[in-house]
Each structure stands twice: as structure tokens, then as C-alpha cells.
C-alpha positions in Angstrom: 27.4 14.1 39.3 28.6 13.7 35.8 26.5 11.9 33.2 28.0 9.0 31.3 27.1 8.8 27.6 26.9 5.3 26.1 27.7 4.4 22.5 24.0 3.9 21.8 23.1 7.3 23.3 25.7 8.9 21.1 24.4 7.1 18.0 20.9 8.2 18.7 22.0 11.9 19.3 24.0 11.7 16.1 21.1 10.4 14.1 18.8 13.0 15.5 21.3 15.8 14.9 22.2 14.7 11.4 18.8 13.8 10.1 17.3 16.0 7.4 14.4 18.3 8.4 11.1 16.7 7.6 7.6 18.0 6.8 6.6 16.1 10.0 9.4 17.1 12.4 8.4 15.3 15.6 6.2 12.6 14.2 6.8 9.0 13.0 7.8 9.7 9.4 7.5 6.1 8.2 4.0 5.7 9.6 2.9 9.0 8.2 4.4 8.2 4.8 2.6 4.9 4.7 -0.8 6.4 5.7 -0.5 9.2 3.3 0.5 6.9 0.4 -2.5 4.7 1.2 -4.9 7.6 1.3 -3.5 9.1 -1.9 -3.8 5.8 -3.7 -7.4 5.3 -2.6 -8.2 8.9 -3.6 -6.8 8.3 -7.1 -8.8 5.1 -7.8 -12.1 6.9 -8.9 -10.0 9.0 -11.3 -8.2 6.1 -12.9 -11.5 4.3 -13.2 -13.0 7.3 -14.9 -10.0 7.5 -17.3 -10.2 3.9 -18.2 -13.9 3.1 -18.2 -15.3 6.7 -18.8 -17.6 6.3 -15.7 -17.4 7.9 -12.3 -17.5 5.5 -9.4 -16.7 7.1 -6.0 -17.2 3.7 -4.3 -13.7 2.8 -5.7 -12.2 5.1 -3.1 -13.2 2.6 -0.4 -12.7 -0.6 -2.2 -9.8 -3.0 -2.8 -8.3 -3.7 -6.3 -7.9 -1.1 -9.0 -5.2 1.4 -10.1 -3.0 2.1 -8.2 -2.6 -0.6 -5.6 -3.0 1.1 -2.2 -1.5 -2.0 -0.5 1.7 -1.6 -2.6 1.8 2.1 -2.1 1.5 1.7 1.7 4.1 -1.0 2.2 6.5 0.6 -0.2 6.2 4.0 1.4 6.8 2.3 4.8 9.9 0.5 3.7 11.4 3.4 1.8 10.8 5.8 4.7 12.4 3.4 7.2 15.3 3.0 4.8 15.8 6.8 4.6 15.4 7.3 8.3 17.3 4.3 9.7 19.4 3.2 6.7 19.2 0.2 4.5 21.3 -1.9 6.9 18.8 -1.7 9.8 16.7 -4.6 10.9 13.5 -2.5 10.7 14.2 -1.8 7.0 14.7 -5.6 6.4 11.4 -6.4 8.0 9.6 -3.7 6.1 11.2 -4.8 2.8 10.2 -8.4 3.3 6.6 -7.3 4.3 6.4 -5.2 1.1 7.5 -8.1 -1.1 5.0 -10.5 0.5 2.1 -8.0 0.1 2.9 -7.2 -3.5 3.4 -10.9 -4.4 0.1 -11.7 -2.7 -1.7 -8.8 -4.5 -0.7 -10.1 -8.0 -0.9 -13.7 -7.2 -3.5 -15.1 -4.7 -5.8 -12.1 -4.5 -5.8 -11.5 -8.3 -6.7 -15.1 -9.0 -9.3 -15.3 -6.3 -11.0 -12.2 -7.9 -10.9 -13.9 -11.3 -12.5 -17.0 -9.8 -15.2 -14.9 -8.1 -15.9 -13.3 -11.5 -16.4 -16.8 -13.1 -18.5 -18.1 -10.2 -20.8 -15.0 -10.5 -21.3 -15.7 -14.2 -22.2 -19.3 -13.5 -24.7 -18.4 -10.8 -26.3 -15.9 -13.1 -27.0 -18.7 -15.6 -28.6 -21.0 -13.1 -32.4 -21.4 -13.2 -34.3 -19.2 -10.7 -35.5 -22.2 -8.7 -31.9 -23.3 -8.0 -30.9 -22.8 -4.2 -27.9 -20.6 -5.0 -29.5 -18.6 -7.8 -30.5 -15.7 -5.4 -27.1 -15.4 -3.6 -25.3 -12.1 -3.5 -22.6 -11.9 -6.0 -19.0 -12.4 -4.8 -16.6 -9.5 -4.8 -14.4 -9.9 -7.9 -12.2 -6.8 -7.5 -9.7 -8.2 -5.0 -6.3 -8.3 -6.5 -4.1 -6.2 -8.8 -2.4 -6.6 -12.1 1.4 -6.2 -12.1 1.0 -2.7 -13.6 -1.3 -1.7 -10.7 1.2 -3.0 -8.2 4.2 -1.2 -9.9 2.1 2.0 -10.0 1.4 1.7 -6.3 5.0 1.0 -5.5 6.1 4.0 -7.5 3.5 6.2 -5.6 4.8 4.8 -2.3 8.4 5.7 -3.1 7.4 9.2 -4.2 5.4 9.9 -1.1 8.2 8.5 1.2 10.8 10.7 -0.5 8.6 13.8 -0.4 7.7 13.4 3.3 11.3 12.7 4.3 12.7 15.9 2.7 11.6 19.5 3.1 
């Protein structure tokens, strides 16, 4: 019996045949790009801390905040890799782009200001007399968000990783 090829089957075969070779040939390139960009951004944080503050802090590798933004690198790599793989007119690219915009806006807005508030609250608690009920509370984490430069650096890193993983 003869097989009938639908238009969607033909489109998928064409996309697979015409796609560029990748470093990760049979894997989910957008997912791998996003994970690699996140890992690379986190790996770079102790080095950027050392460059700026002249102190080594390996804990920065596992923390939020700092240069470059791993959140921005992750969502940008995801969006760019989807755009390369499926085209900028695809629904998946639209979803990834909107997600990236929301995450980067949140990193420079809400999370940055929450971190600054935590820093001020920690200073206030330090000035309380020892007998005050909240004087012995653990300090709040103040490295939550990112400056616009940290977000742009993360987005640039994400684009670079997506382009490098999508080409051979």
C-alpha cells in the first residue's frame, strides 16, 4: 500500500533536511543552549566578582544576582535558539520571546528593588539594641536582582551561546 504524505509531514521533513548541522545533532538544541548559557553565566560570576571587588567568592557560582545575569542568559539563549530552529514567525519563538522580556524586566525591576530593600532592612536590624526581638534574626538576602548592565551582559551571553550551539 502506498503512503500518503501530508503537508505537515513534508514541512517537517524539509525542516530536518535543510537544518544546519549542530554540535548536538539529535538533542533539543534550544534546551541545551539554555542550560549551557545558565551554567556558563553562573560559572563566570566568581570571576566577575574577583575582577570588581578583588576577592574570590566561589559561593557566587550558586547564588542569584551578580554579573552576568544567568536568568537573562538562559531565557535569551532559549528564545534565540528557538528562533534559529523554528523561525521568528513560530508560536514557540513568540512564547520564548515574551518569557525572556518578562524575566529580564523582573530582574531589573522587582527583584533589584527587593534586594535593595533587604539591604536597608539589614542595616536597620544591625542598629537595633541587642534586647530587641528581631535583633538576632538572620540577615535577609540582598543579592536578588540585576542592574541593567548585568541583564544586557547575560542576554549577550545567551545570544552567543545559542548561535554557537546552533552552528558547527
